[in-house]
Each structure stands twice: as structure tokens, then as C-alpha cells.
N, C-alpha and C positions, 0 to 999 in steps of 0.2 A: 637514464632512458625512461621515457614516458610512453606507455603502451596504450593506444586508443586516443583519438582526438575528438571526442564528443565534448559535451559541456564540462564534464569533470576533468578530462585530460587537458583541456585548454586552461581551466582554472589552476591546475597543478603547474603547468608551464609558466603561467603568469607569475605565480608565487615564487617559483624557483628563479626566474629571471630577476625579480625584485630583490631576492635574497643573494644575488651574485653567484648563483649556481648555473653552470653550463648544462643544458639539457638537450638531448636529441629525442626525436619522436619516431614512433613506428605505428603505422595504421594500415590495415589491409586495403583501405580505399585509395591510398596513394603511396604504397610502399615503394621506396626508391632503392632499397638495399635488399640483398638476399640474406636469408637467415645465416648462411655460412659466413657472411661478412659481419653480421650483427654479433655473433658470439665471440668474435675475435677481439672485441673492444673491452677495455677494462673499466666498466662502470662501477661507481661506488655502490649504487643501488638502482633498482628499477621500481617505478610506480605504475601499477596496473589499474586501468579504468574499470568501473563496474561491468560494462558491457563486454569485456574481454574475458573469456573463461580461462580457468587455470590450465585447461588442457590445450590451449592454443599453442602451436609450434614455437612461437616467439617466447612465450613464458617458459616452456619446457627447455628451450635452448639456453635461456638466461640462467635458469636454475642449474642446468647441467654444467655451466661454466663457472658456477660458484657465486653468481651475482644475487644478493638478497632481493627478493621480490616483495614489495610492500603494497598495501592498498592505499587509496587516498585518505581514508580515515586513520590509518596508521601514521602517515606523515603529519596530518593535522593534529593528531593526539600528541605526537612528539613535540610539535612546535607551538602548541596552544599553552598559554599561561595558566588557564584555569583547568583544573581536573574535576570540577563539579559538572560532570557530564552525565546526562540522563539519556540513555539510548532506548528507543521504543521500536519494536518490530512486531510482526504478525502477518497473517495472510490478508486480513481485512480490518479496517478501522484504525490502522496505525497513523495515517495522516490526521484524522480527526482527533485521536488521542494526543498526538504531538501538539496540535494546534491548541487544544485545551490546556495541556501541561505548560506550554509556553505562556499562556495567559495567566495561569495560576502563579507560576514562578515570577512573572513580571510584576505581580502585585506585592511581592516581598523583596525584590531585588532586580538586577539587570539580567535579562535573559536574551539568548540568541537562538533563533530557530533555523536549523541547517539540515542538510542532507536532501533526501528525496522530496521533502516538502518545500524546500526553498533553494537557496544557493548552496553549492558544495561547501563543506566545512572549511576546506583549505582557503577558500576565497574570503572567509570572514575572520580568519585567525588573527590578523593584525588589529582587529577591532575589539577583541575579547580580553577583558581584564582578569586579574588573578581571582577575584571574588565573584565574577560573573557566572551565571548558569548557562550551560550549553544543552539545548534539546535537539537531539539527533534522531531523525527518522532513518533507520538502518534497514537496507534491503537484504535479502538472502545472498545476493551477489557480494555485497560489501562484507557481510559477516564471514562468508566463506573465504574471502581473500585476506582478511585481517590476520596479522601475526602478533602484534604487540598491543593493540588497542584494548584498554581496560576501563570501561565506564564505571562511574561511581554507583549508578543505579541503572539496571536494565529491566525493562518491562515488556511483557508480551500480551497482545490483545487476544489472539487466538492462533492456532496452528492447524491449517487444513491442508490444501493441496494447491500448488501453483508452480509455474515455471518448470514443468517436467521436461520441456524441450531442452533445458540445460542441465537440470539436476537428475533427470532420468527416472527416478522412482520417488514415490510419496515418502518412503522411509528416509531417503537421503535428504530430501527437502526439509522434512521435519527435524531431523538431527541437526541440520545447519541452523535452523531457527533457534532450537533449544540451546545450541552451543553459545549463543549470545549471553545466556545466563551464567555460564561457566566463567566468562570473562569479567563478571561484575562483582563488586563488593556487596551490593544489595540486590536481591532478585525479587521481582514482583510478577506474580503469575495470576492468570484467570482460573479460579477454582472450578468454574463451570465448563472448562475445556478439557476433555479426556486426554488429549495429547500432552498436556502439561502436568498430569497427575503424578508422573514418576519423579518430578523434580523435588528435592528436599531442601530444607534450610531457607525457606522462602517467606515473603510477605504475600498473603493471598487476598484476592478481592472476589466478590460474587454478587450477582443479583438473584441467586437461587438458594444459596447455602448460608444459613445464619451463623454457621461455625467459622466462616472466613474471618480474617483479620479486619477486613473492610466489607461490610454487607449493606447493600442499598435496597430499601423496601419502602414504597409509598412515601417518597420524598424525605425519608430519614436514613442517614448513614449511621450504622452501629459499628463502633470500633473501640476495643480495649475497655468495654463496659460503659462507654459513654454514647450519648445520642446527639447527632448533629442534623438539624432540619434544613433541607434545601428550600429556599423561599419561592420555588417555581414548580409548576406541574411537570410531569414527565414529558420529554420530547421524543420518546420512542425507546424501545428495548435496546437497540443497537447503540444509540447515543448515550443512554444511561450507562451501559457497560464501558464505553470508551471514556466517558467522564469519570467513572469510578476508577478505571485504570490510571488515569492522570492524577486523580485525587490521591490515590494510594501511593503513587510514585513520589509526588510532592510532599505528602504528609509524613512518609517514613523518614524523610530527611529534615524537613522544616517543622514538623509537628502540624496539627490541624489549626489552620488559620481561618478567621472569619471571612477574609477576602476569598478564600478558596470556595466557600459556600455561596457567597453572593456573586461569584463569577459564572455560576452554572449557566445562566441564560444570556450571558453577554459575549459569547463566542460565536463568531460567524463560521458556521460549518462549511467546509470547502464544497464547491459546487459539484454537481453531477453524481451525487450520492442519494439515489432515490428522491430526487428533487422534483417537486410539483411544478409542472410546466404551465398547465392551464386546461381549458376545455377544447375538445375537438369533436365535432359532430355529436355533442352531448356527453361524450366520454371524458373522464379524468385522465390526463396524460402525465406520466412520470419518467424522468430522465435519470437512469442509473448507468451512465456510460462508464463510471468507475468500476462497474461490475465486470472485472476482467478475468474472473475465474468462476468455476462451478459453485463454490461455497457462497460467494457473494450473491450470485443470481438466485440460488436456492433460498437464501435469507430474504432477499428483496421480494421474490414472488410470494413467499410465505406470509408477507405482511397483509395480503389481500384475501378476502373471502368471497367477494362478488365476482361475476364473470370477467375474465381477464384475457386479453390478447398480449402475447409476449414476443418481442423481437430479439432474436439471438444471432450471433455470428460475427466473425472477424478473422484475425489470424490465429492459427493453432499454436498451443503451447504444450501439446502432448497429454492433455487431461483426459480422463475417462468420462465422456459425456453421458454414458448410460447412468452414472450416479445422479446427474442432473434430472433426467427424465423420470427416474424412479422416485425422486423426491418431490416432483411437481404434483399438485393436488388437482382434483377433478374440475375445480373452478377455472383452470386454464383451458379455454375453449378453442384457442387458435394460437399456433406458433409459427411466426415468420422466420425463415432462415435466409440470411444474406451474408456474403463475405467469402473469403477463401476456404473456410472450413465448413461451408454449408452442407457439402456432401457427407462429411464425417458426422455432423450433427444429425442429418436425416437417417443415416444408417444406425446411429445409436438410439434413435427414438423408440424403437421397439413397436410392437403391434398396438399397444395402448395409445400411443401418441402419434404414430406415423400418419394416420389418416387426418390428424389435426394440423399437420405441417404443410406449409406453403413455401416453396423455394422461390426467392425473388432475386432479381438482378442487382438491385441497389437498395440502399436504406430508404430513399424516396419512394421507390415502388412499394415498399412495405406500408408506408404511411398512406399512400394513394389507395391501396387495396383496402386498408382498414376503413377508410372513409366510405367505401362502398358497402362494407359489412361491419359496421361499428358494434362494439359491445360496451360494457360499463367502464372498463379501465384498459388503457394501453400502457404497457410497461416496456421500456427499452432498457434491457439489462443483458448485454451481449454474451457474458460468460466466456469472453475471448479478448485477447489483446487487440489493439487498434491498428497494428502496423501494416495490414494488408492495403489500407486505403488512406490512412491518416497518420500524422506525425505522432500523436499521442491521444489519450482518452479525452483530454480537454478539447482538442480540435474536433474530435468525433462528437462530443456532447454538444458543442456549439452548433455543429452542422445539423444535428437532430432538432435542436430548438428552432433553428431557422426554417427547416422543412415544415415542422408542425405549425409555426406561425403563418407560413404561406398558405397552407391548406385550411387553417382556421379562418383566415381572412377571406379566402375564396368561398368557404361554406356560408359565410355571413352575407355575401352579396345577394341582391334580389334575383 
């Protein structure tokens, strides 16, 4: 039984069919069977897609009937020839860290980038050799669902707050993220993140603490009494931390390689992560559509000290938006609110920011109003998921770029 027929569920079904395994599917969108009929069947096991919570009635019914319920990464782990698996997770930065780690490992061997950052792992299993590396971006949903998955190396970028619409509490979400480390042979943690401080027996990295196993300061990495110089200037605090996470994960298995250092500036950072878009009415515009939670937006807004207009809003994930407004600095002079959670954001703004807030009907209306009242910087960092109006953050980011381009062209006309 395969539960959920999104991208991952379809990949699981394709793999099982190619392997000669008979599979049935269950999805809320087109359920043809009642749960009472489902639990009467004698399945060898069930595979649950990341989007299906473990509290779903179908999952509970299968477990009650004694059917083992596995995640997609459990199935892939069992069927993959290579056990050289590097799993990376975190609230923010995990895609960037995975992309860099894949680049580093590709310089010393054959690497496969799978999970949230690319194709589902199960779709690539047949291409992976025994000595290949597997770099897996693991979400909290996948970690929570996994039963037997044991990566060789697990690394965390940071652990803040996200997906509370599913995990309910910050503590529950953080415990799931940290549980990835318990599954691994080698644990790599961010020493600068308070949420990870309780984990013992780890390899540590830091951009603040010289006592960490891997410490990056002014283009130099210090580890085990040695210095390694990065031949490029810093690309920003967040990028430096994500690079160091990848560097530590690769080096704790392979040792420090020259290729790891020279790859620093050769990685294409995934789009819509505080990406510079261009000029609009004299202002600099940045697209941070990947800012899907409060912590991401707080970091993005904190990068700027000049007068800033901020666009927020999307679909709600149960986060405490008052944390966001309490962390914003005085240089944020205008806050546009658009999306399904605009009302929640407005109510959370408090007296200090509520008078700066403007509730708008659409993303385009935010840009249009900004052109009437421009300031030095316009930052689109929603602090929310995209599912109210878009398929994903990429589609949302592309839409924002197109809107900005239209208004920029219009403003240049005579």
C-alpha cells in the first residue's frame, strides 16, 4: 500500500512496479475504498508519503492491523547499494548546504543529490553504486516517519520553528529535527545554534566559536590545529555557515581535501534565497520567496540597515508571528501584508508595527503601492508557505520577479 500520490508516492509506485511488487494506492483526493475495506487487506508493508501525517486515519488503521508503515527514505535505504548516506536537515539553509555538500563530494567521488532538493531518493536508487555518495535533504516529515533509516553522517544547519500546523508545538518540531542525529553514525551540529547545544558526541562547526571542531573566520577554516584558507571572500553570513556545515560533513568522512576549499565559490546557490532582483523606482529589490517561516524572514530582514519595505504573507503554518515583529528593527518602515494569513499577521504586529502595515489584495498590489511610496530596499520574504495561491515557493518567486520586471519597465518609460 502506498499512501499519498504526490511526487514521492508516484516515484515509490514506479519503483515497486519495476521491482515486480504489486502496489495499491490510497489518496484522499481520489479515495475509492473505505478505511474499513482498507484494513482488511493483508499488505506486506505500507509506504507513507511525506505529505501524509502519521495521525491520518489510513495510517492509524494500517498500524492497528499490524501492517509495517515505512517512509520513502526507509524503502530507499533498504534498497540502496550504498550506505554512504549524508543526511542534512534544518529549519533554514538545508538546500544550500546539501547543494554545496554534493559539490564537495563530487570532487572526490560520484555523488547523488536526492530528497527535497531534487528527485525522491527511491527514484534514483537504481543509479547508485556501492561506493557512491548519497546526499539527502531530509524534511521534518520524512524524519518523523522513518523507522529504519540510518545515515552514515547527519548534519543540522539550524533548528528554529516551522510546520506547526502539523507538528503542533515548537518543542515537538525541534525534537523531530534532533532525532535525525540519533539515527546517524556521525553527528554534525551547528555550535552557534542553542537548540543543538544539548546533543553530545558530535562534530561541531561554527562561525562564532573558535572552540568548535570546524571554525570559519576571515576566509580561514581552523580544524584540529590546522588552518585552511578559502581563496574567495565571504558570500554572506548565512552562506558561510551553510558552506561550513557541508565542509564539516564531508571532511569528517573524507578528510580535508584541497577540492573542498576551491569549490567554495563554484556552487550555484539555489534561487529565491534573498536573491537580488534589480532596481525598481530607485530601490534595490530582493526576492526571498524561500523565506517560508519566521526565522528565515528575521534573518533576511536583519541583513539590511537602510530603510526597508517588507512584503509578508501566504498560507499559515501555525507559527507565532509576534516573534517576527518583535525581531524586526526600526529600519523596516513599511510592511505589506498579502495572502490568506494577512489578518493573523496584522493582529500579531502589535502597536509598534501595526501603523506601518498595509493589507493588500495581491502580491502585485504590494509592488504597485511600493512604486507610489518607494524606499531604499524592497524585500519579499513572506514568512509563510505558498500554498494559498501558488504550487510552491519557486512558482511564487518567479511570479514576484515577473511583477517587479513589469513595473520596472513601466517606470523607465517616458
